[in-house]
KOLRO-624081 format. One line per field, with one value per residue: residue number from 1; residue in three letters; x, y, z of N, C-alpha, C in turn. Coordinates in nm, 4 decimals, decimal comma. Layout:
<rs>
pos = c(NUM / ...);
code = c(ALA / ...);
n_east = c(X / ...);
n_north = c(Y / ...);
n_up = c(Z / ...);
ca_east = c(X / ...);
ca_north = c(Y / ...);
ca_up = c(Z / ...);
c_east = c(X / ...);
c_north = c(Y / ...);
c_up = c(Z / ...);
</rs>
This chain:
<rs>
pos = c(1 / 2 / 3 / 4 / 5 / 6 / 7 / 8 / 9 / 10 / 11 / 12 / 13 / 14 / 15 / 16 / 17 / 18 / 19 / 20 / 21 / 22 / 23 / 24 / 25 / 26 / 27 / 28 / 29 / 30 / 31 / 32 / 33 / 34 / 35 / 36 / 37 / 38 / 39 / 40 / 41 / 42 / 43 / 44 / 45 / 46 / 47 / 48 / 49 / 50 / 51 / 52 / 53 / 54 / 55 / 56 / 57 / 58 / 59 / 60 / 61 / 62 / 63 / 64 / 65 / 66 / 67 / 68 / 69 / 70 / 71 / 72 / 73 / 74 / 75 / 76 / 77 / 78 / 79 / 80 / 81 / 82 / 83 / 84 / 85 / 86 / 87 / 88 / 89 / 90 / 91 / 92 / 93 / 94 / 95 / 96 / 97 / 98 / 99 / 100 / 101 / 102 / 103 / 104 / 105 / 106 / 107 / 108 / 109 / 110 / 111 / 112 / 113 / 114 / 115 / 116 / 117 / 118);
code = c(MET / THR / LEU / LEU / LEU / PHE / ILE / LEU / GLY / LYS / GLU / GLU / ILE / PRO / LEU / THR / ASN / LYS / TYR / THR / SER / THR / PHE / THR / LYS / ALA / THR / MET / CYS / VAL / VAL / TYR / ILE / LEU / PHE / ILE / LEU / GLY / ALA / ILE / ILE / GLY / GLY / VAL / LEU / VAL / VAL / CYS / SER / ALA / VAL / TRP / ASP / THR / LYS / LEU / GLY / LEU / GLN / ILE / ASP / THR / GLY / MET / PHE / ILE / ALA / TYR / ALA / ALA / TYR / LEU / GLY / THR / PRO / THR / ALA / VAL / ALA / ILE / GLY / PHE / TYR / ALA / TRP / LYS / SER / LYS / ALA / GLU / ASN / LEU / LEU / LYS / ILE / LYS / ALA / GLY / ASN / GLU / GLY / LYS / GLU / HIS / ASP / PRO / LEU / MET / ASP / THR / LEU / ALA / ASN / MET / GLY / GLY / ASN / ILE);
n_east = c(0,0840 / 0,1844 / 0,3840 / 0,2166 / 0,0910 / 0,3322 / 0,3952 / 0,1500 / 0,1996 / 0,1149 / 0,2528 / 0,5527 / 0,8433 / 1,0767 / 1,4261 / 1,6006 / 1,8702 / 1,9474 / 2,0679 / 2,4177 / 2,6846 / 2,9738 / 3,3259 / 3,3452 / 3,0920 / 3,0357 / 3,2774 / 3,1757 / 2,9457 / 3,0340 / 3,1859 / 2,9972 / 2,8191 / 3,0407 / 3,0786 / 2,8032 / 2,7629 / 2,9946 / 2,9487 / 2,6859 / 2,8086 / 3,0147 / 2,8702 / 2,7019 / 2,9377 / 3,0503 / 2,8376 / 2,7937 / 3,0205 / 3,0317 / 2,7940 / 2,9173 / 3,1278 / 3,0143 / 2,8730 / 3,0808 / 3,1736 / 3,3609 / 3,5024 / 3,3311 / 3,4831 / 3,5545 / 3,6749 / 3,6085 / 3,3616 / 3,4188 / 3,6015 / 3,4188 / 3,2411 / 3,4100 / 3,4330 / 3,1693 / 3,1372 / 3,3053 / 3,3044 / 3,0544 / 3,0437 / 3,2231 / 3,0907 / 2,8546 / 3,0157 / 3,0820 / 2,8535 / 2,7454 / 2,9118 / 2,8872 / 2,6257 / 2,6262 / 2,7759 / 2,6351 / 2,4092 / 2,5188 / 2,5752 / 2,3005 / 2,1836 / 2,3729 / 2,2856 / 2,0396 / 2,0324 / 2,1477 / 2,2068 / 2,0965 / 2,1658 / 2,4429 / 2,4929 / 2,5497 / 2,4945 / 2,5737 / 2,8453 / 2,9126 / 2,8380 / 2,9914 / 3,2411 / 3,2378 / 3,4407 / 3,5856 / 3,7344 / 3,8510);
n_north = c(-0,1158 / 0,1327 / 0,1592 / 0,1814 / 0,4386 / 0,6062 / 0,5789 / 0,7314 / 0,9769 / 1,0507 / 0,9881 / 0,9922 / 0,7804 / 0,7126 / 0,7543 / 0,5269 / 0,3409 / 0,0328 / -0,1722 / -0,2390 / -0,2163 / -0,4484 / -0,4772 / -0,7730 / -0,8722 / -0,7359 / -0,9109 / -1,1521 / -1,1663 / -1,1402 / -1,3819 / -1,5403 / -1,5042 / -1,5368 / -1,7875 / -1,9504 / -1,8327 / -1,9560 / -2,2312 / -2,2413 / -2,2064 / -2,3768 / -2,6341 / -2,6169 / -2,6292 / -2,9011 / -3,0461 / -2,9594 / -3,0797 / -3,3110 / -3,3773 / -3,3357 / -3,5140 / -3,7561 / -3,7363 / -3,7105 / -3,9750 / -4,0332 / -4,1404 / -4,0504 / -3,8061 / -3,8604 / -3,7144 / -3,4307 / -3,4454 / -3,5398 / -3,2810 / -3,1101 / -3,1885 / -3,1829 / -2,9182 / -2,7846 / -2,9611 / -2,9039 / -2,6466 / -2,6598 / -2,8878 / -2,7764 / -2,5232 / -2,6365 / -2,8097 / -2,5692 / -2,4502 / -2,6278 / -2,6161 / -2,3580 / -2,3290 / -2,5190 / -2,3835 / -2,1427 / -2,2600 / -2,3721 / -2,1506 / -2,0522 / -2,2246 / -2,2188 / -1,9549 / -2,0100 / -2,1675 / -1,9876 / -1,9114 / -2,1390 / -2,4520 / -2,6629 / -2,8305 / -3,1489 / -3,1950 / -2,9584 / -2,9733 / -3,1924 / -3,0771 / -2,8229 / -2,9537 / -3,0339 / -2,9775 / -2,8439 / -3,0225 / -3,3054);
n_up = c(-0,0320 / 0,0743 / -0,1185 / -0,3767 / -0,2856 / -0,2891 / -0,5606 / -0,6749 / -0,5345 / -0,3464 / -0,0793 / 0,0915 / 0,0786 / 0,3465 / 0,2934 / 0,3917 / 0,4624 / 0,5133 / 0,4334 / 0,4202 / 0,2032 / 0,1860 / 0,1345 / 0,1382 / 0,0644 / -0,1474 / -0,3019 / -0,2894 / -0,4119 / -0,6669 / -0,7131 / -0,6813 / -0,9176 / -1,0839 / -1,0685 / -1,1344 / -1,4208 / -1,5129 / -1,4705 / -1,6320 / -1,8949 / -1,9286 / -1,8685 / -2,1118 / -2,3202 / -2,2453 / -2,3303 / -2,5929 / -2,6808 / -2,6337 / -2,7947 / -3,0622 / -3,0568 / -3,0974 / -3,3284 / -3,5067 / -3,4931 / -3,3132 / -2,9789 / -2,6556 / -2,4718 / -2,1450 / -1,9682 / -1,9590 / -1,8296 / -1,5817 / -1,5146 / -1,5078 / -1,3193 / -1,1277 / -1,0891 / -1,0379 / -0,7920 / -0,5886 / -0,4870 / -0,3895 / -0,1847 / -0,0005 / 0,0686 / 0,2004 / 0,4062 / 0,5071 / 0,5999 / 0,7697 / 0,9733 / 1,0743 / 1,1406 / 1,3530 / 1,5355 / 1,5942 / 1,6938 / 1,9360 / 2,0670 / 2,0990 / 2,2567 / 2,4966 / 2,5679 / 2,6185 / 2,8698 / 3,0530 / 3,3820 / 3,5066 / 3,6708 / 3,6611 / 3,3647 / 3,2059 / 2,9438 / 2,8074 / 2,8588 / 2,6922 / 2,4414 / 2,4120 / 2,3998 / 2,1784 / 1,9328 / 1,6091 / 1,5556 / 1,3506);
ca_east = c(0,0065 / 0,2920 / 0,4385 / 0,1015 / 0,0748 / 0,4366 / 0,3608 / 0,0667 / 0,2649 / 0,0572 / 0,3274 / 0,7241 / 0,9439 / 1,2271 / 1,5423 / 1,6888 / 1,9800 / 1,9425 / 2,1555 / 2,5204 / 2,7788 / 3,0961 / 3,3992 / 3,3322 / 2,9767 / 3,0865 / 3,3638 / 3,1120 / 2,8520 / 3,1365 / 3,2410 / 2,8525 / 2,7763 / 3,1172 / 3,0403 / 2,6932 / 2,8074 / 3,0828 / 2,8265 / 2,6154 / 2,8998 / 3,0790 / 2,7517 / 2,6906 / 3,0332 / 3,0372 / 2,7169 / 2,8352 / 3,1435 / 2,9851 / 2,7466 / 3,0294 / 3,2305 / 2,9103 / 2,8572 / 3,2416 / 3,1830 / 3,4714 / 3,4573 / 3,3142 / 3,6057 / 3,4970 / 3,7703 / 3,5342 / 3,2558 / 3,5211 / 3,6233 / 3,2629 / 3,1721 / 3,4517 / 3,4044 / 3,0464 / 3,1141 / 3,4058 / 3,2496 / 2,9252 / 3,1082 / 3,3242 / 2,9679 / 2,7800 / 3,0644 / 3,0902 / 2,7219 / 2,7322 / 3,0163 / 2,8486 / 2,4943 / 2,6594 / 2,8382 / 2,5196 / 2,3068 / 2,5850 / 2,5507 / 2,1540 / 2,1535 / 2,4161 / 2,2101 / 1,9164 / 2,0859 / 2,2379 / 2,1500 / 2,0524 / 2,2784 / 2,5527 / 2,4133 / 2,6056 / 2,4542 / 2,6450 / 2,9705 / 2,9316 / 2,8282 / 3,1132 / 3,3425 / 3,2348 / 3,5094 / 3,5869 / 3,8690 / 3,8065);
ca_north = c(0,0031 / 0,2604 / 0,1707 / 0,2589 / 0,5516 / 0,6886 / 0,6114 / 0,8278 / 1,0695 / 1,1079 / 0,9533 / 1,0006 / 0,6898 / 0,7834 / 0,6697 / 0,4613 / 0,2431 / -0,0822 / -0,2852 / -0,1858 / -0,2904 / -0,4198 / -0,5516 / -0,8848 / -0,8924 / -0,7237 / -1,0001 / -1,3078 / -1,1301 / -1,1682 / -1,4897 / -1,6214 / -1,4436 / -1,5936 / -1,9622 / -1,9532 / -1,8357 / -2,1098 / -2,3541 / -2,2629 / -2,2104 / -2,5470 / -2,7199 / -2,5867 / -2,6659 / -3,0147 / -3,1173 / -2,9759 / -3,1423 / -3,4783 / -3,4133 / -3,3325 / -3,6523 / -3,8709 / -3,7206 / -3,7181 / -4,1365 / -4,0659 / -4,1738 / -3,9356 / -3,7722 / -3,8393 / -3,6079 / -3,3299 / -3,4567 / -3,5070 / -3,1862 / -3,0016 / -3,2305 / -3,0980 / -2,7423 / -2,7821 / -3,0191 / -2,8738 / -2,5499 / -2,6880 / -2,9304 / -2,6586 / -2,4504 / -2,7235 / -2,7770 / -2,4189 / -2,3978 / -2,7146 / -2,5566 / -2,2376 / -2,3624 / -2,5806 / -2,2837 / -2,0897 / -2,3438 / -2,3879 / -2,0234 / -2,0488 / -2,3239 / -2,1577 / -1,8322 / -2,0416 / -2,2197 / -1,9155 / -1,8722 / -2,2635 / -2,5278 / -2,7249 / -2,9259 / -3,2387 / -3,1812 / -2,8422 / -2,9870 / -3,2577 / -2,9827 / -2,7589 / -3,0359 / -3,0875 / -2,9054 / -2,8610 / -3,1231 / -3,3954);
ca_up = c(-0,0015 / 0,0795 / -0,2596 / -0,4250 / -0,2372 / -0,3366 / -0,6941 / -0,6941 / -0,5099 / -0,1958 / 0,0118 / 0,0545 / 0,1480 / 0,3785 / 0,2424 / 0,5121 / 0,4017 / 0,6219 / 0,3908 / 0,4060 / 0,1185 / 0,2463 / 0,0152 / 0,1500 / 0,0077 / -0,3258 / -0,3543 / -0,2658 / -0,5349 / -0,7931 / -0,6782 / -0,7289 / -1,0663 / -1,2172 / -1,0737 / -1,1977 / -1,5394 / -1,5427 / -1,4738 / -1,7559 / -2,0196 / -1,8833 / -1,9165 / -2,2819 / -2,3583 / -2,2329 / -2,3851 / -2,7246 / -2,7323 / -2,6304 / -2,9272 / -3,1694 / -3,0617 / -3,1189 / -3,4788 / -3,5778 / -3,4790 / -3,1915 / -2,8574 / -2,6016 / -2,3695 / -2,0035 / -1,8935 / -1,9753 / -1,7263 / -1,4679 / -1,4877 / -1,4916 / -1,1907 / -0,9912 / -1,0836 / -0,9407 / -0,6802 / -0,4858 / -0,4122 / -0,3240 / -0,0829 / 0,0646 / 0,1066 / 0,2738 / 0,5419 / 0,5753 / 0,6630 / 0,8784 / 1,1028 / 1,1428 / 1,2087 / 1,4800 / 1,6365 / 1,5963 / 1,7822 / 2,0257 / 2,1228 / 2,1233 / 2,3765 / 2,6229 / 2,6103 / 2,6862 / 2,9851 / 3,1398 / 3,5303 / 3,5557 / 3,7196 / 3,5531 / 3,2427 / 3,1100 / 2,7912 / 2,7559 / 2,8562 / 2,5605 / 2,3016 / 2,4246 / 2,3618 / 2,0121 / 1,8797 / 1,5117 / 1,5079 / 1,2960);
c_east = c(0,0858 / 0,3463 / 0,3289 / 0,0726 / 0,1962 / 0,4312 / 0,2685 / 0,0815 / 0,2091 / 0,1362 / 0,4528 / 0,7773 / 1,0457 / 1,3308 / 1,6477 / 1,7861 / 1,9982 / 2,0447 / 2,2937 / 2,6269 / 2,9224 / 3,1773 / 3,3855 / 3,2070 / 2,9674 / 3,1573 / 3,2607 / 3,0073 / 2,9364 / 3,1581 / 3,1272 / 2,8317 / 2,9015 / 3,0882 / 2,9122 / 2,7006 / 2,8961 / 3,0154 / 2,7528 / 2,7120 / 2,9510 / 2,9913 / 2,7313 / 2,8134 / 3,0827 / 2,9491 / 2,7438 / 2,9413 / 3,1287 / 2,8758 / 2,8270 / 3,1091 / 3,1415 / 2,8841 / 2,9572 / 3,2547 / 3,3100 / 3,4241 / 3,4664 / 3,4441 / 3,5424 / 3,5718 / 3,6898 / 3,4334 / 3,3197 / 3,5572 / 3,5343 / 3,2497 / 3,2787 / 3,4238 / 3,2701 / 3,0546 / 3,1998 / 3,3623 / 3,1315 / 2,9449 / 3,1444 / 3,1724 / 2,9046 / 2,8511 / 3,1041 / 2,9662 / 2,6758 / 2,7850 / 2,9587 / 2,6974 / 2,5205 / 2,7275 / 2,7268 / 2,4415 / 2,3834 / 2,5522 / 2,4086 / 2,1571 / 2,2506 / 2,3562 / 2,0677 / 1,9232 / 2,1467 / 2,1434 / 2,1039 / 2,1889 / 2,3405 / 2,4401 / 2,5324 / 2,6230 / 2,5724 / 2,8058 / 2,9957 / 2,9279 / 2,9573 / 3,2573 / 3,3701 / 3,3091 / 3,4806 / 3,6828 / 3,7766 / 3,9114);
c_north = c(0,1151 / 0,2672 / 0,2352 / 0,3949 / 0,6618 / 0,6815 / 0,7052 / 0,9623 / 1,1261 / 1,0781 / 0,9341 / 0,8859 / 0,7396 / 0,6723 / 0,6304 / 0,3595 / 0,1320 / -0,1885 / -0,2059 / -0,3040 / -0,3047 / -0,4944 / -0,6944 / -0,9376 / -0,8639 / -0,8400 / -1,1133 / -1,2839 / -1,1856 / -1,2889 / -1,6113 / -1,6083 / -1,5331 / -1,7601 / -1,9743 / -1,9495 / -1,9297 / -2,2449 / -2,3492 / -2,2805 / -2,3338 / -2,6226 / -2,7289 / -2,6727 / -2,8163 / -3,0997 / -3,1071 / -3,0386 / -3,2936 / -3,4928 / -3,4209 / -3,4672 / -3,7154 / -3,8389 / -3,7406 / -3,8993 / -4,1210 / -4,1155 / -4,0380 / -3,9444 / -3,7494 / -3,7524 / -3,4924 / -3,3461 / -3,4459 / -3,3805 / -3,0601 / -3,0743 / -3,1831 / -2,9726 / -2,7072 / -2,8488 / -2,9562 / -2,7434 / -2,5735 / -2,7760 / -2,8502 / -2,5921 / -2,5198 / -2,7440 / -2,6542 / -2,4220 / -2,5159 / -2,6556 / -2,4265 / -2,2330 / -2,4123 / -2,4545 / -2,1946 / -2,1513 / -2,3834 / -2,2416 / -1,9910 / -2,1181 / -2,2767 / -2,0233 / -1,8515 / -2,1185 / -2,1447 / -1,8846 / -2,0478 / -2,3398 / -2,6381 / -2,8318 / -3,0112 / -3,2091 / -3,0595 / -2,8744 / -3,0862 / -3,1581 / -2,8944 / -2,8009 / -3,0716 / -2,9876 / -2,9281 / -2,9608 / -3,2665 / -3,5421);
c_up = c(0,0046 / -0,0308 / -0,3452 / -0,4008 / -0,2862 / -0,4857 / -0,7302 / -0,6406 / -0,3776 / -0,0811 / 0,0230 / 0,1336 / 0,1967 / 0,3099 / 0,3443 / 0,4297 / 0,5254 / 0,5499 / 0,3486 / 0,3260 / 0,1773 / 0,1181 / 0,0226 / 0,0542 / -0,1308 / -0,3633 / -0,3430 / -0,3885 / -0,6505 / -0,8123 / -0,7296 / -0,8497 / -1,1570 / -1,1751 / -1,1651 / -1,3693 / -1,5884 / -1,5557 / -1,5744 / -1,8830 / -2,0179 / -1,9527 / -2,0726 / -2,3208 / -2,3788 / -2,3036 / -2,5618 / -2,7694 / -2,7272 / -2,7749 / -3,0499 / -3,1619 / -3,1322 / -3,2936 / -3,5465 / -3,5556 / -3,3896 / -3,0654 / -2,7523 / -2,4545 / -2,2452 / -1,9294 / -1,8474 / -1,8380 / -1,6258 / -1,4088 / -1,4247 / -1,3675 / -1,0793 / -0,9773 / -0,9984 / -0,8270 / -0,5694 / -0,4121 / -0,3285 / -0,1948 / 0,0065 / 0,1239 / 0,2264 / 0,3927 / 0,5938 / 0,6710 / 0,7725 / 1,0030 / 1,1659 / 1,1603 / 1,3478 / 1,5990 / 1,6640 / 1,6944 / 1,9124 / 2,1392 / 2,1632 / 2,2867 / 2,4975 / 2,6623 / 2,6791 / 2,8334 / 3,0799 / 3,2768 / 3,5732 / 3,5765 / 3,6136 / 3,4810 / 3,1845 / 2,9735 / 2,7102 / 2,7783 / 2,7148 / 2,4360 / 2,3053 / 2,3730 / 2,2347 / 1,9224 / 1,7127 / 1,4683 / 1,4586 / 1,3039);
</rs>
């Protein structure tokens, strides 16, 4: 409704910037865009190469599929591992905050000792 009133000129939307741009956010945005472009272009090239090989009667080169899978799989695995680590740390903080003022809890000792060591 506010947007409609703004478009009609009957209400002004205050210009508050809740989003702060940082170098890290800009870098990650560029990395995401490059990864998606690489995935699209790589997928097209792998499929085209396989089609050309079959049209020429050649054996399909499996190395390109392996390289493409590594290109897609490596960042995905790292992102999943990072997300699991980050969510575990955030959950530990939430559990600690929820148990403040309570008597000693053996569960907290177990969770606190679950370090990042593998």
